[in-house]
DSSP file (Angstrom, degrees, kcal/mol; ACC not computed):
  #  RESIDUE AA STRUCTURE BP1 BP2  ACC     N-H-->O    O-->H-N    N-H-->O    O-->H-N    TCO  KAPPA ALPHA  PHI   PSI    X-CA   Y-CA   Z-CA
    1    1 A X              0   0    0      0, 0.0     2,-0.5     0, 0.0     0, 0.0   0.000 360.0 360.0 360.0 131.0   19.9   -4.1    5.4
    2    2 A X        +     0   0    0     24,-0.1     2,-0.3    22,-0.1    24,-0.2  -0.735 360.0 132.9 -87.4 124.9   16.3   -4.0    6.5
    3    3 A X  E     -A   25   0A   0     22,-2.1    22,-2.9    -2,-0.5     2,-0.4  -0.986  46.8-125.6-162.0 166.8   14.1   -2.1    4.0
    4    4 A X  E     -Ab  24 107A   0    102,-0.7   104,-0.6    -2,-0.3     2,-0.5  -0.933  19.3-158.4-115.7 142.0   10.8   -2.2    2.2
    5    5 A X  E     -A   23   0A   0     18,-2.4    18,-2.2    -2,-0.4     2,-0.3  -0.967   5.1-163.6-125.7 118.0   10.5   -1.8   -1.6
    6    6 A X  E     +A   22   0A   0     -2,-0.5     2,-0.3    16,-0.2    16,-0.2  -0.690  14.8 166.3 -94.2 151.3    7.3   -0.8   -3.3
    7    7 A X  E     +A   21   0A   0     14,-2.0    14,-2.6    -2,-0.3   103,-0.1  -0.959  39.2  70.9-152.5 168.1    6.6   -1.2   -7.0
    8    8 A X        +     0   0    0      1,-0.3    11,-0.3    -2,-0.3    -1,-0.1   0.370  61.2 131.1 104.3  -4.3    3.7   -1.0   -9.4
    9    9 A X        +     0   0    0     12,-0.1     2,-0.3     9,-0.1    -1,-0.3  -0.217  22.9 117.9 -74.4 172.4    3.0    2.7   -9.5
   10   10 A X  E     -e  112   0B   0    101,-0.8   103,-2.9   100,-0.1     2,-0.5  -0.989  62.0 -45.7 164.1-166.1    2.6    4.7  -12.7
   11   11 A X  E     +e  113   0B   0     -2,-0.3     2,-0.3   101,-0.2   103,-0.2  -0.865  54.2 168.4-101.1 130.2    0.3    6.8  -14.8
   12   12 A X  E     -e  114   0B   0    101,-2.8   103,-2.2    -2,-0.5     2,-0.1  -0.977  32.9-114.1-140.5 150.8   -3.3    5.5  -15.3
   13   13 A X    >   -     0   0    0     -2,-0.3     3,-2.4   101,-0.2    73,-0.2  -0.480  50.9 -80.7 -81.8 156.1   -6.5    7.0  -16.7
   14   14 A X  T 3  S+     0   0    0      1,-0.3    73,-0.2    -2,-0.1    -1,-0.1  -0.303 121.2  28.3 -54.5 138.1   -9.5    7.6  -14.5
   15   15 A X  T 3  S+     0   0    0     71,-3.1    70,-0.7     1,-0.3    -1,-0.3   0.279 100.0 117.8  91.6  -9.8  -11.4    4.4  -14.0
   16   16 A X    <   -     0   0    0     -3,-2.4    70,-2.2    70,-0.2     2,-0.3  -0.095  55.8-123.5 -84.7-175.2   -8.3    2.3  -14.5
   17   17 A X        +     0   0    0     67,-0.2     2,-0.3    68,-0.2    67,-0.2  -0.926  20.8 178.5-132.6 152.7   -6.5   -0.1  -12.2
   18   18 A X  E     - C   0  83A   0     65,-2.3    65,-3.3    -2,-0.3     2,-0.5  -0.984  17.0-146.5-145.8 152.7   -3.1   -0.7  -10.7
   19   19 A X  E     - C   0  82A   0     -2,-0.3     2,-0.3   -11,-0.3    63,-0.2  -0.980  14.9-157.7-123.5 120.9   -1.6   -3.2   -8.3
   20   20 A X  E     - C   0  81A   0     61,-2.6    61,-2.2    -2,-0.5     2,-0.3  -0.733   7.1-158.6 -91.3 143.5    1.1   -2.1   -5.9
   21   21 A X  E     -AC   7  80A   0    -14,-2.6   -14,-2.0    -2,-0.3     2,-0.4  -0.905   7.0-163.1-122.3 153.0    3.5   -4.5   -4.4
   22   22 A X  E     -AC   6  79A   0     57,-2.3    57,-2.5    -2,-0.3     2,-0.4  -0.979   9.1-177.5-139.1 122.5    5.6   -4.3   -1.3
   23   23 A X  E     -AC   5  78A   0    -18,-2.2   -18,-2.4    -2,-0.4     2,-0.2  -0.969  16.9-138.7-122.4 130.6    8.6   -6.6   -0.7
   24   24 A X  E     -A    4   0A   0     53,-0.7     2,-0.4    -2,-0.4   -20,-0.2  -0.580   8.1-155.4 -87.9 154.6   10.7   -6.7    2.4
   25   25 A X  E    S+A    3   0A   0    -22,-2.9   -22,-2.1    -2,-0.2     3,-0.1  -0.993  77.4  13.0-127.7 124.5   14.5   -7.0    2.5
   26   26 A X  S    S+     0   0    0     -2,-0.4     2,-0.3   -24,-0.2   -24,-0.1   0.420 123.9  43.2  92.8  -2.6   16.2   -8.4    5.5
   27   27 A X  S    S-     0   0    0    -24,-0.2     2,-0.3     3,-0.0    -1,-0.2  -0.958  77.6-113.6-158.8 173.6   13.1   -9.7    7.3
   28   28 A X    >   -     0   0    0     -2,-0.3     3,-0.5    -3,-0.1    -3,-0.1  -0.860  15.3-132.7-118.7 155.1    9.9  -11.5    6.6
   29   29 A X  G >  S+     0   0    0     -2,-0.3     3,-2.2     1,-0.2    45,-0.1   0.506  78.0 103.7 -79.5  -5.2    6.3  -10.3    6.7
   30   30 A X  G 3  S+     0   0    0      1,-0.3    -1,-0.2    44,-0.2    44,-0.1   0.829  91.0  29.9 -54.4 -41.3    5.0  -13.3    8.7
   31   31 A X  G <  S+     0   0    0     -3,-0.5     2,-0.4     2,-0.1    -1,-0.3   0.139 105.9  92.6-105.8  18.9    4.8  -11.5   12.0
   32   32 A X    <   -     0   0    0     -3,-2.2     2,-0.3    21,-0.2    68,-0.2  -0.912  65.4-138.0-117.1 140.9    4.1   -8.0   10.7
   33   33 A X  E     -F   99   0B   0     66,-2.7    66,-2.8    -2,-0.4     2,-0.4  -0.693  27.8-141.1 -81.0 146.5    0.9   -6.1   10.1
   34   34 A X  E     -FG  98  51B   0     17,-1.9    17,-2.8    -2,-0.3     2,-0.4  -0.921  20.0-179.2-119.3 137.5    1.0   -4.2    6.8
   35   35 A X  E     -FG  97  50B   0     62,-2.7    62,-2.5    -2,-0.4     2,-0.5  -0.985  16.3-147.6-132.3 146.8   -0.5   -0.8    6.0
   36   36 A X  E     -FG  96  49B   0     13,-2.7    12,-2.9    -2,-0.4    13,-1.7  -0.966  20.1-178.8-110.3 129.4   -0.5    1.3    2.9
   37   37 A X  E     -FG  95  47B   0     58,-2.7    58,-2.5    -2,-0.5     2,-0.3  -0.753   8.2-157.5-114.7 165.9   -0.4    5.1    3.3
   38   38 A X  E     -FG  94  46B   0      8,-2.1     8,-3.1    -2,-0.3     2,-0.4  -0.989   4.7-162.8-144.0 153.4   -0.5    7.8    0.6
   39   39 A X  E     -F   93   0B   0     54,-2.1    54,-2.2    -2,-0.3     2,-0.2  -0.946   6.8-161.9-140.0 116.6    0.6   11.4    0.5
   40   40 A X    >   -     0   0    0      4,-0.4     3,-2.2    -2,-0.4    52,-0.1  -0.592  45.0 -76.2 -90.5 157.4   -0.6   13.9   -2.1
   41   41 A X  T 3  S+     0   0    0      1,-0.3    -1,-0.1    -2,-0.2     3,-0.1  -0.300 118.8   6.0 -55.3 127.6    1.3   17.1   -2.8
   42   42 A X  T 3  S+     0   0    0      1,-0.3     2,-0.3    -3,-0.1    -1,-0.3   0.523 113.5 101.0  78.2   6.0    0.6   19.7    0.0
   43   43 A X  S <  S-     0   0    0     -3,-2.2    -1,-0.3     1,-0.0     2,-0.1  -0.801  75.4-102.9-120.8 162.3   -1.3   17.2    2.1
   44   44 A X        -     0   0    0     -2,-0.3    -4,-0.4     1,-0.1     2,-0.2  -0.436  46.7 -92.7 -78.5 157.3   -0.6   15.0    5.1
   45   45 A X        -     0   0    0     -6,-0.2     2,-0.4    -2,-0.1    -6,-0.2  -0.510  48.8-161.7 -68.9 134.7    0.1   11.4    4.8
   46   46 A X  E     -G   38   0B   0     -8,-3.1    -8,-2.1    -2,-0.2     2,-0.4  -0.928  21.5-112.8-124.2 148.4   -3.0    9.4    5.3
   47   47 A X  E     +G   37   0B   0     -2,-0.4   -10,-0.3   -10,-0.2     3,-0.1  -0.621  32.8 174.7 -76.9 127.3   -3.8    5.7    6.1
   48   48 A X  E     -     0   0B   0    -12,-2.9    13,-2.6    -2,-0.4     2,-0.3   0.844  59.7 -16.4 -99.4 -48.0   -5.4    4.0    3.1
   49   49 A X  E     -GH  36  60B   0    -13,-1.7   -13,-2.7    11,-0.2    -1,-0.4  -0.991  53.2-161.3-158.7 155.6   -5.6    0.4    4.1
   50   50 A X  E     -GH  35  59B   0      9,-2.4     9,-2.4    -2,-0.3     2,-0.4  -0.987   1.4-163.0-142.4 152.3   -4.3   -2.1    6.7
   51   51 A X  E     -GH  34  58B   0    -17,-2.8   -17,-1.9    -2,-0.3     7,-0.2  -0.997  24.6-117.5-137.2 140.9   -4.1   -5.9    7.0
   52   52 A X    >   -     0   0    0      5,-2.4     3,-0.5    -2,-0.4   -18,-0.2  -0.108  37.4 -94.8 -72.4 172.9   -3.5   -8.0   10.1
   53   53 A X  T 3  S+     0   0    0      1,-0.3   -21,-0.2   -22,-0.1    -1,-0.1   0.892 127.3  43.1 -55.5 -44.4   -0.5  -10.3   10.6
   54   54 A X  T 3  S-     0   0    0    -23,-0.1    -1,-0.3     1,-0.0    20,-0.2   0.688 109.9-122.0 -75.5 -19.2   -2.5  -13.3    9.4
   55   55 A X  S <  S+     0   0    0     -3,-0.5    17,-0.2     2,-0.2    -2,-0.1   0.457  85.2 107.6  89.8   2.3   -4.0  -11.4    6.5
   56   56 A X        +     0   0    0      1,-0.1     2,-0.5    15,-0.1    -3,-0.0   0.709  66.2  59.7 -90.5 -17.5   -7.5  -12.2    7.7
   57   57 A X        +     0   0    0      2,-0.0    -5,-2.4     0, 0.0     2,-0.4  -0.941  64.8 179.9-115.6 128.0   -8.6   -8.7    9.0
   58   58 A X  E     -H   51   0B   0     -2,-0.5     2,-0.3    -7,-0.2    -7,-0.2  -0.969   6.4-171.3-128.8 140.8   -8.6   -5.8    6.6
   59   59 A X  E     -H   50   0B   0     -9,-2.4    -9,-2.4    -2,-0.4     2,-0.3  -0.959   4.9-168.1-131.1 150.8   -9.5   -2.2    7.1
   60   60 A X  E     -H   49   0B   0     -2,-0.3   -11,-0.2   -11,-0.2     2,-0.2  -0.977  27.3-110.3-139.3 148.5   -9.9    0.7    4.6
   61   61 A X    >>  -     0   0    0    -13,-2.6     3,-1.6    -2,-0.3     4,-1.1  -0.495  38.0-116.8 -67.3 146.3  -10.3    4.4    4.6
   62   62 A X  T 34 S+     0   0    0      1,-0.3     3,-0.4     2,-0.2    -1,-0.1   0.845 112.1  63.8 -55.1 -34.6  -13.8    5.5    3.6
   63   63 A X  T 34 S+     0   0    0      1,-0.2    -1,-0.3     3,-0.0   -15,-0.1   0.706 114.3  29.1 -66.9 -20.6  -12.4    7.1    0.5
   64   64 A X  T X> S+     0   0    0     -3,-1.6     3,-2.3   -16,-0.2     4,-2.1   0.421  84.3 129.3-118.4  -0.2  -11.2    3.9   -1.0
   65   65 A X  T 3< S+     0   0    0     -4,-1.1     4,-0.1    -3,-0.4   -16,-0.0  -0.339  80.0  16.2 -61.3 132.0  -13.6    1.3    0.4
   66   66 A X  T 34 S+     0   0    0      2,-0.4    -1,-0.3    -2,-0.1     3,-0.1   0.283 125.2  60.0  86.9  -9.9  -15.0   -0.9   -2.3
   67   67 A X  T <4 S+     0   0    0     -3,-2.3    17,-1.9     1,-0.2     2,-0.3   0.640  97.4  53.6-117.7 -27.4  -12.3    0.2   -4.8
   68   68 A X  E  <  -D   83   0A   0     -4,-2.1    -2,-0.4    15,-0.2     2,-0.4  -0.835  59.4-164.2-112.1 148.0   -9.1   -0.9   -3.1
   69   69 A X  E     -D   82   0A   0     13,-2.7    13,-3.1    -2,-0.3     2,-0.4  -0.979   4.4-158.9-133.2 124.1   -8.1   -4.3   -1.8
   70   70 A X  E     +D   81   0A   0     -2,-0.4     2,-0.3    11,-0.2    11,-0.2  -0.784  18.8 169.9 -97.4 142.8   -5.2   -5.0    0.5
   71   71 A X  E     -D   80   0A   0      9,-1.9     9,-2.5    -2,-0.4     2,-0.4  -0.970  22.0-152.6-149.3 164.2   -3.7   -8.4    0.8
   72   72 A X  E     -D   79   0A   0     -2,-0.3     2,-0.7     7,-0.2     7,-0.2  -0.977   1.5-162.9-144.1 122.3   -0.7  -10.2    2.3
   73   73 A X  E  >> -D   78   0A   0      5,-3.3     5,-1.8    -2,-0.4     4,-1.1  -0.884   4.5-174.9-109.4 101.5    0.9  -13.3    1.0
   74   74 A X  T  45S+     0   0    0     -2,-0.7   -44,-0.2     1,-0.2    -1,-0.1   0.712  84.2  53.9 -71.7 -18.4    3.1  -14.7    3.8
   75   75 A X  T  45S+     0   0    0      1,-0.2    -1,-0.2     3,-0.1    -2,-0.0   0.894 116.4  36.0 -78.6 -42.9    4.4  -17.5    1.5
   76   76 A X  T  45S-     0   0    0      2,-0.2    -2,-0.2   -53,-0.0    -1,-0.2   0.562 104.8-132.5 -84.6  -7.5    5.6  -15.1   -1.2
   77   77 A X  T  <5 +     0   0    0     -4,-1.1   -53,-0.7     1,-0.2     2,-0.3   0.923  65.4 123.1  57.1  44.9    6.6  -12.6    1.5
   78   78 A X  E   < -CD  23  73A   0     -5,-1.8    -5,-3.3   -55,-0.2     2,-0.4  -0.988  49.3-154.3-139.2 142.3    4.8   -9.8   -0.4
   79   79 A X  E     -CD  22  72A   0    -57,-2.5   -57,-2.3    -2,-0.3     2,-0.3  -0.908  17.4-162.0-116.2 151.9    2.0   -7.4    0.3
   80   80 A X  E     -CD  21  71A   0     -9,-2.5    -9,-1.9    -2,-0.4     2,-0.4  -0.902  20.3-159.8-131.6 154.5   -0.3   -5.9   -2.3
   81   81 A X  E     -CD  20  70A   0    -61,-2.2   -61,-2.6    -2,-0.3     2,-0.6  -0.886  15.4-162.2-132.1 105.1   -2.7   -3.0   -2.8
   82   82 A X  E     -CD  19  69A   0    -13,-3.1   -13,-2.7    -2,-0.4     2,-0.5  -0.773  10.9-168.4 -86.3 124.3   -5.1   -3.7   -5.7
   83   83 A X  E     +CD  18  68A   0    -65,-3.3   -65,-2.3    -2,-0.6     2,-0.3  -0.963  10.2 171.1-121.2 126.8   -6.6   -0.4   -6.8
   84   84 A X        +     0   0    0    -17,-1.9   -67,-0.2    -2,-0.5   -68,-0.2  -0.837  58.5  27.7-129.7 166.4   -9.6   -0.2   -9.2
   85   85 A X  S    S-     0   0    0    -70,-0.7    -1,-0.2    -2,-0.3   -68,-0.2   0.905  84.5-161.7  46.9  48.7  -11.9    2.6  -10.4
   86   86 A X        -     0   0    0    -70,-2.2   -71,-3.1   -73,-0.2     2,-0.3  -0.254   8.1-158.8 -66.3 146.1   -9.1    5.0   -9.8
   87   87 A X    >   -     0   0    0    -73,-0.2     3,-2.3    -3,-0.1     4,-0.3  -0.840  32.6-108.9-122.2 158.3   -9.9    8.7   -9.6
   88   88 A X  G >  S+     0   0    0     -2,-0.3     3,-1.8     1,-0.3    26,-0.4   0.854 118.0  62.7 -55.7 -33.7   -7.7   11.8  -10.0
   89   89 A X  G 3  S+     0   0    0      1,-0.3    -1,-0.3   -49,-0.0   -49,-0.0   0.561  89.2  69.8 -71.3  -6.5   -7.9   12.4   -6.2
   90   90 A X  G <  S+     0   0    0     -3,-2.3    -1,-0.3    24,-0.1     2,-0.2   0.538  70.5 120.5 -83.7  -5.9   -6.1    9.1   -5.7
   91   91 A X    <   +     0   0    0     -3,-1.8     2,-0.3    -4,-0.3    22,-0.2  -0.404  40.7 105.5 -60.1 124.6   -3.0   10.7   -7.2
   92   92 A X  E    S- I   0 112B   0     20,-2.1    20,-2.7    -2,-0.2     2,-0.5  -0.969  76.0 -79.9-178.7 172.3   -0.3   10.5   -4.5
   93   93 A X  E     -FI  39 111B   0    -54,-2.2   -54,-2.1    -2,-0.3     2,-0.5  -0.883  47.9-146.9 -91.3 128.1    2.9    8.7   -3.5
   94   94 A X  E     -FI  38 110B   0     16,-2.8    16,-1.9    -2,-0.5     2,-0.4  -0.847  13.5-163.9-104.4 131.6    1.9    5.4   -1.9
   95   95 A X  E     -F   37   0B   0    -58,-2.5   -58,-2.7    -2,-0.5     2,-0.4  -0.905  12.4-141.0-119.0 141.7    4.0    4.0    1.0
   96   96 A X  E     -F   36   0B   0     -2,-0.4    11,-1.9   -60,-0.2     2,-0.4  -0.800  18.6-169.2 -96.6 141.5    4.1    0.6    2.5
   97   97 A X  E     -FJ  35 106B   0    -62,-2.5   -62,-2.7    -2,-0.4     2,-0.5  -0.992   7.5-162.8-136.3 125.0    4.5    0.2    6.2
   98   98 A X  E     -FJ  34 105B   0      7,-2.2     7,-2.4    -2,-0.4     2,-0.4  -0.932  14.3-171.8-111.3 130.4    5.3   -3.0    8.2
   99   99 A X  E     +FJ  33 104B   0    -66,-2.8   -66,-2.7    -2,-0.5     2,-0.3  -0.979  19.5 165.1-130.5 131.8    4.5   -2.9   11.9
  100  100 A X  E >  S- J   0 103B   0      3,-2.6     3,-2.5    -2,-0.4     2,-0.2  -0.868  70.4 -57.6-140.6 105.5    5.3   -5.4   14.7
  101  101 A X  T 3  S-     0   0    0     -2,-0.3    -1,-0.1     1,-0.3   -69,-0.0  -0.418 123.0 -12.9  61.6-124.5    4.9   -4.1   18.2
  102  102 A X  T 3  S+     0   0    0     -2,-0.2     2,-0.4    -3,-0.1    -1,-0.3   0.442 119.4  95.6 -88.0  -1.3    7.2   -1.0   18.5
  103  103 A X  E <   +J  100   0B   0     -3,-2.5    -3,-2.6     2,-0.0     2,-0.4  -0.763  47.9 169.2 -96.2 137.0    9.0   -1.8   15.3
  104  104 A X  E     -J   99   0B   0     -2,-0.4     2,-0.4    -5,-0.2    -5,-0.2  -0.994  13.9-166.2-147.5 138.8    8.0   -0.2   12.1
  105  105 A X  E     -J   98   0B   0     -7,-2.4    -7,-2.2    -2,-0.4     2,-0.4  -0.950   6.3-160.4-125.4 145.6    9.6   -0.1    8.6
  106  106 A X  E     -J   97   0B   0     -2,-0.4  -102,-0.7    -9,-0.2    -9,-0.2  -0.925   9.9-138.5-123.7 147.9    8.7    2.2    5.7
  107  107 A X  B     -b    4   0A   0    -11,-1.9  -102,-0.2    -2,-0.4     3,-0.1  -0.405  31.1-107.3 -90.6 179.1    9.4    2.0    2.0
  108  108 A X        -     0   0    0   -104,-0.6  -103,-0.1     1,-0.2   -13,-0.1   0.617  62.1-116.9 -83.8 -14.9   10.5    4.9   -0.2
  109  109 A X        -     0   0    0    -13,-0.1     2,-0.4     1,-0.1   -14,-0.2   0.012  15.1-119.5  99.4 154.7    7.1    5.1   -1.9
  110  110 A X  E     - I   0  94B   0    -16,-1.9   -16,-2.8  -103,-0.1     2,-0.3  -0.998  26.8-119.4-136.1 133.8    5.8    4.7   -5.4
  111  111 A X  E     - I   0  93B   0     -2,-0.4  -101,-0.8   -18,-0.2     2,-0.5  -0.528  23.9-171.4 -79.0 130.9    4.1    7.4   -7.4
  112  112 A X  E     -eI  10  92B   0    -20,-2.7   -20,-2.1    -2,-0.3     2,-0.5  -0.990   4.7-176.2-119.7 122.0    0.5    6.8   -8.6
  113  113 A X  E     -e   11   0B   0   -103,-2.9  -101,-2.8    -2,-0.5     2,-0.7  -0.976   8.7-166.7-123.0 121.3   -0.8    9.4  -11.0
  114  114 A X  E     +e   12   0B   0     -2,-0.5     2,-0.3   -26,-0.4  -101,-0.2  -0.915  34.4 131.5-109.9 109.7   -4.5    9.2  -12.2
  115  115 A X              0   0    0   -103,-2.2    -2,-0.1    -2,-0.7   -28,-0.0  -0.994 360.0 360.0-158.5 148.7   -5.0   11.6  -15.2
  116  116 A X              0   0    0     -2,-0.3  -103,-0.1  -103,-0.2    -1,-0.1   0.405 360.0 360.0 -94.9 360.0   -6.5   11.6  -18.6
């Protein structure tokens, strides 16, 4: 069965850090670009960060630039989103998305809550 599994979410205080992981099942990340999205309650899903197939090109939403780092380890077949200096407005469900041409897979999401 082809699927993505995210992990690493949780409750963290403002200013804290979390690292999200995304692992595929049934395929490998080698030929896929990876994106992380998030969706807060009552809001649309938004693109947070993206990394190219090789892992060499990374893009970020302005709201997370300088605080989040996306990476992709093709040997470990895992993608990451390192989040630092977290703010309450970062609270959302975070989703991993793997894209290759017209093919795209989504994970079920992992909850990140930033609160004191």
